[in-house]
MOPAC internal coordinates of N, CA, C and O (Angstrom, degrees):
PM7 1SCF
backbone

  N    0.0000 0     0.00 0     0.00 0    0    0    0
  C    1.4491 1     0.00 0     0.00 0    1    0    0
  C    1.5325 1   109.44 1     0.00 0    2    1    0
  O    1.2310 1   120.52 1   -44.66 1    3    2    1
  N    1.3254 1   116.61 1   135.34 1    3    2    1
  C    1.4646 1   122.59 1  -179.77 1    5    3    2
  C    1.5264 1   108.69 1   -84.69 1    6    5    3
  O    1.2310 1   120.19 1   -47.72 1    7    6    5
  N    1.3474 1   117.24 1   132.28 1    7    6    5
  C    1.4762 1   118.90 1   178.92 1    9    7    6
  C    1.5318 1   111.32 1   -61.13 1   10    9    7
  O    1.2310 1   120.76 1   -28.40 1   11   10    9
  N    1.3271 1   116.14 1   151.60 1   11   10    9
  C    1.4670 1   121.85 1  -177.98 1   13   11   10
  C    1.5161 1   112.02 1   -59.30 1   14   13   11
  O    1.2310 1   119.74 1   141.75 1   15   14   13
  N    1.3430 1   118.10 1   -38.25 1   15   14   13
  C    1.4643 1   121.01 1  -178.22 1   17   15   14
  C    1.5245 1   111.19 1   -64.88 1   18   17   15
  O    1.2310 1   120.11 1   149.95 1   19   18   17
  N    1.3177 1   117.39 1   -30.05 1   19   18   17
  C    1.4585 1   121.00 1   179.66 1   21   19   18
  C    1.5269 1   111.24 1   -77.61 1   22   21   19
  O    1.2310 1   119.89 1   158.74 1   23   22   21
  N    1.3480 1   117.81 1   -21.26 1   23   22   21
  C    1.4554 1   121.42 1  -179.45 1   25   23   22
  C    1.5216 1   112.55 1   -84.77 1   26   25   23
  O    1.2310 1   119.44 1   161.66 1   27   26   25
  N    1.3326 1   118.67 1   -18.34 1   27   26   25
  C    1.4670 1   120.04 1  -177.62 1   29   27   26
  C    1.5230 1   110.65 1   -72.92 1   30   29   27
  O    1.2310 1   121.42 1   -14.85 1   31   30   29
  N    1.2871 1   114.89 1   165.15 1   31   30   29
  C    1.4606 1   122.05 1  -178.42 1   33   31   30
  C    1.5307 1   111.17 1   -59.28 1   34   33   31
  O    1.2310 1   120.10 1   -39.56 1   35   34   33
  N    1.3193 1   117.41 1   140.44 1   35   34   33
  C    1.4661 1   119.49 1   178.32 1   37   35   34
  C    1.5318 1   112.70 1   -59.61 1   38   37   35
  O    1.2310 1   120.49 1   145.87 1   39   38   37
  N    1.3295 1   116.67 1   -34.13 1   39   38   37
  C    1.4608 1   119.73 1   178.81 1   41   39   38
  C    1.5233 1   110.67 1   -65.83 1   42   41   39
  O    1.2310 1   120.38 1   137.79 1   43   42   41
  N    1.3192 1   116.88 1   -42.21 1   43   42   41
  C    1.4668 1   120.98 1   178.91 1   45   43   42
  C    1.5258 1   109.93 1   -63.41 1   46   45   43
  O    1.2310 1   120.36 1   136.32 1   47   46   45
  N    1.3103 1   116.92 1   -43.68 1   47   46   45
  C    1.4674 1   119.90 1   178.25 1   49   47   46
  C    1.5188 1   111.28 1   -62.72 1   50   49   47
  O    1.2310 1   120.42 1   140.53 1   51   50   49
  N    1.3383 1   116.81 1   -39.47 1   51   50   49
  C    1.4602 1   120.81 1   179.06 1   53   51   50
  C    1.5264 1   111.10 1   -64.53 1   54   53   51
  O    1.2310 1   120.55 1   137.14 1   55   54   53
  N    1.3412 1   116.55 1   -42.86 1   55   54   53
  C    1.4610 1   120.08 1   179.40 1   57   55   54
  C    1.5275 1   111.60 1   -65.03 1   58   57   55
  O    1.2310 1   120.56 1   141.07 1   59   58   57
  N    1.3240 1   116.53 1   -38.93 1   59   58   57
  C    1.4659 1   119.31 1   176.74 1   61   59   58
  C    1.5216 1   110.86 1   -65.58 1   62   61   59
  O    1.2310 1   120.37 1   137.34 1   63   62   61
  N    1.3041 1   116.89 1   -42.66 1   63   62   61
  C    1.4610 1   121.74 1  -179.00 1   65   63   62
  C    1.5272 1   110.85 1   -64.92 1   66   65   63
  O    1.2310 1   120.10 1   142.43 1   67   66   65
  N    1.3232 1   117.41 1   -37.57 1   67   66   65
  C    1.4464 1   121.08 1  -176.15 1   69   67   66
  C    1.5189 1   115.10 1   -90.74 1   70   69   67
  O    1.2310 1   119.81 1  -169.59 1   71   70   69
  N    1.3231 1   117.96 1    10.41 1   71   70   69
  C    1.4597 1   121.48 1  -177.83 1   73   71   70
  C    1.5278 1   112.32 1   -56.73 1   74   73   71
  O    1.2310 1   120.09 1   143.00 1   75   74   73
  N    1.3072 1   117.43 1   -37.00 1   75   74   73
  C    1.4722 1   120.63 1  -179.32 1   77   75   74
  C    1.5275 1   112.19 1   -75.35 1   78   77   75
  O    1.2310 1   120.11 1   165.29 1   79   78   77
  N    1.3125 1   117.40 1   -14.71 1   79   78   77
  C    1.4637 1   121.31 1  -177.76 1   81   79   78
  C    1.5243 1   112.45 1  -108.83 1   82   81   79
  O    1.2310 1   119.84 1  -154.53 1   83   82   81
  N    1.3190 1   117.91 1    25.47 1   83   82   81
  C    1.4592 1   120.81 1  -176.33 1   85   83   82
  C    1.5275 1   114.09 1   -57.37 1   86   85   83
  O    1.2310 1   118.67 1   137.00 1   87   86   85
  N    1.3408 1   120.14 1   -43.00 1   87   86   85
  C    1.4753 1   118.09 1   178.89 1   89   87   86
  C    1.5310 1   112.61 1   -59.96 1   90   89   87
  O    1.2310 1   120.27 1   140.51 1   91   90   89
  N    1.3130 1   117.08 1   -39.49 1   91   90   89
  C    1.4604 1   120.22 1   178.64 1   93   91   90
  C    1.5236 1   111.41 1   -68.14 1   94   93   91
  O    1.2310 1   120.38 1   142.95 1   95   94   93
  N    1.3256 1   116.88 1   -37.05 1   95   94   93
  C    1.4599 1   120.87 1   179.38 1   97   95   94
  C    1.5284 1   109.95 1   -65.82 1   98   97   95
  O    1.2310 1   120.26 1   134.59 1   99   98   97
  N    1.3295 1   117.12 1   -45.41 1   99   98   97
  C    1.4609 1   120.06 1   178.98 1  101   99   98
  C    1.5210 1   111.10 1   -66.59 1  102  101   99
  O    1.2310 1   120.16 1   144.07 1  103  102  101
  N    1.3352 1   117.31 1   -35.93 1  103  102  101
  C    1.4613 1   120.80 1   175.06 1  105  103  102
  C    1.5200 1   111.53 1   -63.07 1  106  105  103
  O    1.2310 1   120.68 1   138.20 1  107  106  105
  N    1.3276 1   116.30 1   -41.80 1  107  106  105
  C    1.4659 1   120.29 1   178.46 1  109  107  106
  C    1.5239 1   111.41 1   -65.46 1  110  109  107
  O    1.2310 1   120.38 1   141.53 1  111  110  109
  N    1.3214 1   116.88 1   -38.47 1  111  110  109
  C    1.4660 1   120.43 1   177.46 1  113  111  110
  C    1.5257 1   110.16 1   -64.25 1  114  113  111
  O    1.2310 1   120.24 1   135.99 1  115  114  113
  N    1.3318 1   117.14 1   -44.01 1  115  114  113
  C    1.4666 1   121.05 1   179.08 1  117  115  114
  C    1.5275 1   110.59 1   -62.43 1  118  117  115
  O    1.2310 1   120.25 1   136.95 1  119  118  117
  N    1.3240 1   117.13 1   -43.05 1  119  118  117
  C    1.4710 1   120.68 1   178.72 1  121  119  118
  C    1.5275 1   111.15 1   -64.25 1  122  121  119
  O    1.2310 1   120.26 1   142.26 1  123  122  121
  N    1.3021 1   117.10 1   -37.74 1  123  122  121
  C    1.4586 1   120.72 1   178.56 1  125  123  122
  C    1.5258 1   111.48 1   -65.23 1  126  125  123
  O    1.2310 1   120.62 1   138.67 1  127  126  125
  N    1.3238 1   116.41 1   -41.33 1  127  126  125
  C    1.4657 1   120.26 1   178.01 1  129  127  126
  C    1.5197 1   110.46 1   -65.52 1  130  129  127
  O    1.2310 1   120.13 1   134.80 1  131  130  129
  N    1.3343 1   117.36 1   -45.20 1  131  130  129
  C    1.4644 1   120.67 1   178.34 1  133  131  130
  C    1.5268 1   111.48 1   -61.63 1  134  133  131
  O    1.2310 1   120.26 1   140.25 1  135  134  133
  N    1.3226 1   117.11 1   -39.75 1  135  134  133
  C    1.4587 1   120.82 1   178.26 1  137  135  134
  C    1.5274 1   110.69 1   -61.32 1  138  137  135
  O    1.2310 1   120.43 1   138.36 1  139  138  137
  N    1.3071 1   116.79 1   -41.64 1  139  138  137
  C    1.4647 1   120.90 1   178.82 1  141  139  138
  C    1.5295 1   110.83 1   -64.92 1  142  141  139
  O    1.2310 1   120.31 1   137.41 1  143  142  141
  N    1.3303 1   117.01 1   -42.59 1  143  142  141
  C    1.4641 1   120.53 1   178.55 1  145  143  142
  C    1.5211 1   110.38 1   -61.32 1  146  145  143
  O    1.2310 1   120.33 1   134.65 1  147  146  145
  N    1.3347 1   116.98 1   -45.35 1  147  146  145
  C    1.4614 1   119.97 1  -179.40 1  149  147  146
  C    1.5279 1   112.18 1   -70.50 1  150  149  147
  O    1.2310 1   119.79 1   153.35 1  151  150  149
  N    1.3142 1   118.01 1   -26.65 1  151  150  149
  C    1.4676 1   120.29 1   174.31 1  153  151  150
  C    1.5253 1   111.77 1   -71.43 1  154  153  151
  O    1.2310 1   120.51 1   146.36 1  155  154  153
  N    1.3214 1   116.63 1   -33.64 1  155  154  153
  C    1.4623 1   120.58 1  -178.89 1  157  155  154
  C    1.5226 1   113.34 1   -85.95 1  158  157  155
  O    1.2310 1   119.70 1   166.31 1  159  158  157
  N    1.3134 1   118.18 1   -13.69 1  159  158  157
  C    1.4687 1   121.61 1  -176.53 1  161  159  158
  C    1.5325 1   113.75 1   -65.56 1  162  161  159
  O    1.2310 1   118.03 1   134.70 1  163  162  161
  N    1.3372 1   121.37 1   -45.30 1  163  162  161
  C    1.4756 1   119.47 1  -176.14 1  165  163  162
  C    1.5265 1   114.92 1   -57.04 1  166  165  163
  O    1.2310 1   118.40 1   133.56 1  167  166  165
  N    1.3360 1   120.66 1   -46.44 1  167  166  165
  C    1.4654 1   117.84 1   177.43 1  169  167  166
  C    1.5221 1   112.86 1   -62.01 1  170  169  167
  O    1.2310 1   120.26 1   143.71 1  171  170  169
  N    1.3093 1   117.11 1   -36.29 1  171  170  169
  C    1.4614 1   120.80 1   178.10 1  173  171  170
  C    1.5260 1   110.20 1   -65.48 1  174  173  171
  O    1.2310 1   120.29 1   137.66 1  175  174  173
  N    1.3324 1   117.06 1   -42.34 1  175  174  173
  C    1.4653 1   120.68 1   179.26 1  177  175  174
  C    1.5215 1   111.55 1   -66.84 1  178  177  175
  O    1.2310 1   120.03 1   145.65 1  179  178  177
  N    1.3145 1   117.54 1   -34.35 1  179  178  177
  C    1.4613 1   120.42 1   175.47 1  181  179  178
  C    1.5293 1   109.96 1   -64.15 1  182  181  179
  O    1.2310 1   120.49 1   138.94 1  183  182  181
  N    1.3160 1   116.67 1   -41.06 1  183  182  181
  C    1.4593 1   120.66 1   176.99 1  185  183  182
  C    1.5158 1   111.75 1   -62.41 1  186  185  183
  O    1.2310 1   120.32 1   140.39 1  187  186  185
  N    1.3307 1   117.00 1   -39.61 1  187  186  185
  C    1.4613 1   120.33 1   177.83 1  189  187  186
  C    1.5328 1   110.21 1   -66.98 1  190  189  187
  O    1.2310 1   120.11 1   141.83 1  191  190  189
  N    1.3463 1   117.39 1   -38.17 1  191  190  189
  C    1.4689 1   120.54 1   177.97 1  193  191  190
  C    1.5275 1   110.81 1   -62.74 1  194  193  191
  O    1.2310 1   120.30 1   139.07 1  195  194  193
  N    1.3104 1   117.03 1   -40.93 1  195  194  193
  C    1.4633 1   120.48 1   177.15 1  197  195  194
  C    1.5239 1   109.65 1   -64.71 1  198  197  195
  O    1.2310 1   120.53 1   140.11 1  199  198  197
  N    1.3248 1   116.60 1   -39.89 1  199  198  197
  C    1.4616 1   120.95 1   177.41 1  201  199  198
  C    1.5292 1   111.26 1   -60.52 1  202  201  199
  O    1.2310 1   120.30 1   139.16 1  203  202  201
  N    1.3368 1   117.03 1   -40.84 1  203  202  201
  C    1.4623 1   121.29 1   179.07 1  205  203  202
  C    1.5215 1   110.15 1   -64.13 1  206  205  203
  O    1.2310 1   120.08 1   136.37 1  207  206  205
  N    1.3315 1   117.44 1   -43.63 1  207  206  205
  C    1.4652 1   120.87 1  -177.91 1  209  207  206
  C    1.5311 1   110.88 1   -68.15 1  210  209  207
  O    1.2310 1   120.18 1   138.71 1  211  210  209
  N    1.3125 1   117.26 1   -41.29 1  211  210  209
  C    1.4669 1   120.63 1  -175.84 1  213  211  210
  C    1.5247 1   111.99 1   -78.07 1  214  213  211
  O    1.2310 1   120.04 1   132.80 1  215  214  213
  N    1.3282 1   117.52 1   -47.20 1  215  214  213
  C    1.4631 1   120.90 1  -173.21 1  217  215  214
  C    1.5190 1   114.58 1   -95.29 1  218  217  215
  O    1.2310 1   119.93 1   169.85 1  219  218  217
  N    1.3055 1   117.73 1   -10.15 1  219  218  217
  C    1.4666 1   124.92 1   179.16 1  221  219  218
  C    1.5280 1   112.44 1    47.91 1  222  221  219
  O    1.2310 1   119.48 1    70.61 1  223  222  221
  N    1.3336 1   118.60 1  -109.39 1  223  222  221
  C    1.4644 1   121.34 1  -175.23 1  225  223  222
  C    1.5310 1   113.86 1   -73.73 1  226  225  223
  O    1.2310 1   119.70 1   174.52 1  227  226  225
  N    1.3109 1   118.19 1    -5.48 1  227  226  225
  C    1.4669 1   121.48 1   179.24 1  229  227  226
  C    1.5260 1   112.37 1  -108.70 1  230  229  227
  O    1.2310 1   119.91 1  -162.93 1  231  230  229
  N    1.3147 1   117.78 1    17.07 1  231  230  229
  C    1.4669 1   121.17 1  -176.01 1  233  231  230
  C    1.5300 1   111.42 1   -77.62 1  234  233  231
  O    1.2310 1   121.25 1    -3.90 1  235  234  233
  N    1.3096 1   115.21 1   176.10 1  235  234  233
  C    1.4600 1   121.87 1  -179.41 1  237  235  234
  C    1.5275 1   111.27 1   -61.72 1  238  237  235
  O    1.2310 1   120.10 1   136.44 1  239  238  237
  N    1.3179 1   117.41 1   -43.56 1  239  238  237
  C    1.4683 1   120.76 1  -179.13 1  241  239  238
  C    1.5310 1   110.38 1   -68.07 1  242  241  239
  O    1.2310 1   119.89 1   146.71 1  243  242  241
  N    1.3257 1   117.82 1   -33.29 1  243  242  241
  C    1.4705 1   120.99 1   178.67 1  245  243  242
  C    1.5242 1   111.10 1   -62.98 1  246  245  243
  O    1.2310 1   120.00 1   152.98 1  247  246  245
  N    1.3089 1   117.61 1   -27.02 1  247  246  245
  C    1.4649 1   121.21 1   178.90 1  249  247  246
  C    1.5242 1   111.80 1   -67.62 1  250  249  247
  O    1.2310 1   120.45 1   162.21 1  251  250  249
  N    1.3430 1   116.75 1   -17.79 1  251  250  249
  C    1.4632 1   120.93 1   177.61 1  253  251  250
  C    1.5271 1   111.99 1   -91.79 1  254  253  251
  O    1.2310 1   120.04 1  -172.27 1  255  254  253
  N    1.3445 1   117.52 1     7.73 1  255  254  253
  C    1.4468 1   121.25 1   174.10 1  257  255  254
  C    1.5166 1   115.65 1   100.98 1  258  257  255
  O    1.2310 1   119.43 1  -174.18 1  259  258  257
  N    1.3067 1   118.69 1     5.82 1  259  258  257
  C    1.4622 1   122.08 1   178.65 1  261  259  258
  C    1.5277 1   106.87 1  -103.50 1  262  261  259
  O    1.2310 1   120.98 1   -80.76 1  263  262  261
  N    1.3282 1   115.73 1    99.24 1  263  262  261
  C    1.4584 1   119.66 1  -171.16 1  265  263  262
  C    1.5195 1   113.64 1   -84.47 1  266  265  263
  O    1.2310 1   119.76 1   144.88 1  267  266  265
  N    1.3408 1   118.06 1   -35.12 1  267  266  265
  C    1.4681 1   119.26 1  -175.46 1  269  267  266
  C    1.5237 1   110.73 1   -74.71 1  270  269  267
  O    1.2310 1   121.21 1   -35.69 1  271  270  269
  N    1.3072 1   115.29 1   144.31 1  271  270  269
  C    1.4650 1   120.64 1  -179.95 1  273  271  270
  C    1.5219 1   110.41 1   -64.67 1  274  273  271
  O    1.2310 1   120.69 1   141.07 1  275  274  273
  N    1.3374 1   116.29 1   -38.93 1  275  274  273
  C    1.4654 1   120.41 1   178.31 1  277  275  274
  C    1.5250 1   110.63 1   -60.97 1  278  277  275
  O    1.2310 1   120.29 1   136.39 1  279  278  277
  N    1.3156 1   117.05 1   -43.61 1  279  278  277
  C    1.4651 1   120.87 1   177.99 1  281  279  278
  C    1.5154 1   112.26 1   -64.24 1  282  281  279
  O    1.2310 1   120.74 1   139.72 1  283  282  281
  N    1.3217 1   116.19 1   -40.28 1  283  282  281
  C    1.4642 1   120.30 1   179.13 1  285  283  282
  C    1.5242 1   110.72 1   -63.62 1  286  285  283
  O    1.2310 1   120.86 1   136.07 1  287  286  285
  N    1.3261 1   115.97 1   -43.93 1  287  286  285
  C    1.4660 1   119.42 1   179.20 1  289  287  286
  C    1.5264 1   111.31 1   -68.10 1  290  289  287
  O    1.2310 1   120.04 1   148.20 1  291  290  289
  N    1.3328 1   117.53 1   -31.80 1  291  290  289
  C    1.4627 1   120.24 1   175.99 1  293  291  290
  C    1.5270 1   110.80 1   -65.48 1  294  293  291
  O    1.2310 1   120.76 1   136.29 1  295  294  293
  N    1.3299 1   116.14 1   -43.71 1  295  294  293
  C    1.4761 1   120.10 1   176.75 1  297  295  294
  C    1.5209 1   110.37 1   -62.09 1  298  297  295
  O    1.2310 1   120.76 1   137.55 1  299  298  297
  N    1.3000 1   116.15 1   -42.45 1  299  298  297
  C    1.4609 1   121.08 1   179.07 1  301  299  298
  C    1.5266 1   111.06 1   -63.47 1  302  301  299
  O    1.2310 1   120.62 1   140.01 1  303  302  301
  N    1.3218 1   116.42 1   -39.99 1  303  302  301
  C    1.4700 1   120.67 1   177.18 1  305  303  302
  C    1.5239 1   110.93 1   -63.74 1  306  305  303
  O    1.2310 1   120.28 1   138.53 1  307  306  305
  N    1.3237 1   117.08 1   -41.47 1  307  306  305
  C    1.4606 1   121.22 1   178.00 1  309  307  306
  C    1.5251 1   110.79 1   -63.37 1  310  309  307
  O    1.2310 1   120.20 1   136.45 1  311  310  309
  N    1.3157 1   117.22 1   -43.55 1  311  310  309
  C    1.4647 1   120.82 1   177.80 1  313  311  310
  C    1.5204 1   111.38 1   -62.53 1  314  313  311
  O    1.2310 1   120.87 1   140.53 1  315  314  313
  N    1.3208 1   115.95 1   -39.47 1  315  314  313
  C    1.4676 1   119.90 1   178.56 1  317  315  314
  C    1.5281 1   110.38 1   -65.64 1  318  317  315
  O    1.2310 1   120.65 1   139.99 1  319  318  317
  N    1.3078 1   116.35 1   -40.01 1  319  318  317
  C    1.4718 1   120.54 1   178.33 1  321  319  318
  C    1.5297 1   110.48 1   -64.17 1  322  321  319
  O    1.2310 1   120.49 1   139.60 1  323  322  321
  N    1.3211 1   116.67 1   -40.40 1  323  322  321
  C    1.4620 1   120.65 1  -179.53 1  325  323  322
  C    1.5221 1   112.84 1   -67.29 1  326  325  323
  O    1.2310 1   120.11 1   150.69 1  327  326  325
  N    1.3116 1   117.39 1   -29.31 1  327  326  325
  C    1.4672 1   118.99 1  -179.90 1  329  327  326
  C    1.5219 1   111.99 1   -82.78 1  330  329  327
  O    1.2310 1   120.31 1   173.01 1  331  330  329
  N    1.3220 1   117.01 1    -6.99 1  331  330  329
  C    1.4542 1   120.20 1   175.29 1  333  331  330
  C    1.5115 1   114.73 1    79.98 1  334  333  331
  O    1.2310 1   120.46 1  -152.35 1  335  334  333
  N    1.3039 1   116.73 1    27.65 1  335  334  333
  C    1.4663 1   120.00 1   179.81 1  337  335  334
  C    1.4957 1   109.59 1   -77.21 1  338  337  335
  O    1.2310 1   120.10 1   180.00 1  339  338  337

């Protein structure tokens, strides 16, 4: 006869086993989400840079009140630096 604990779902057993490590598990989940966001940021920033070059004063960044192209590119450079590219 197979013990009841061996018959339960592997996910349920994992959650029971990791109950004492919940802060580390939530920290790992948060780090994984942040890693995904930072991985997806460079292509998005490249798209915004193209938008600045093509649309100039009508770009996405200009809608936030930064009208000059130099200022928009400076903001974009700062965002790129913050994402660690």
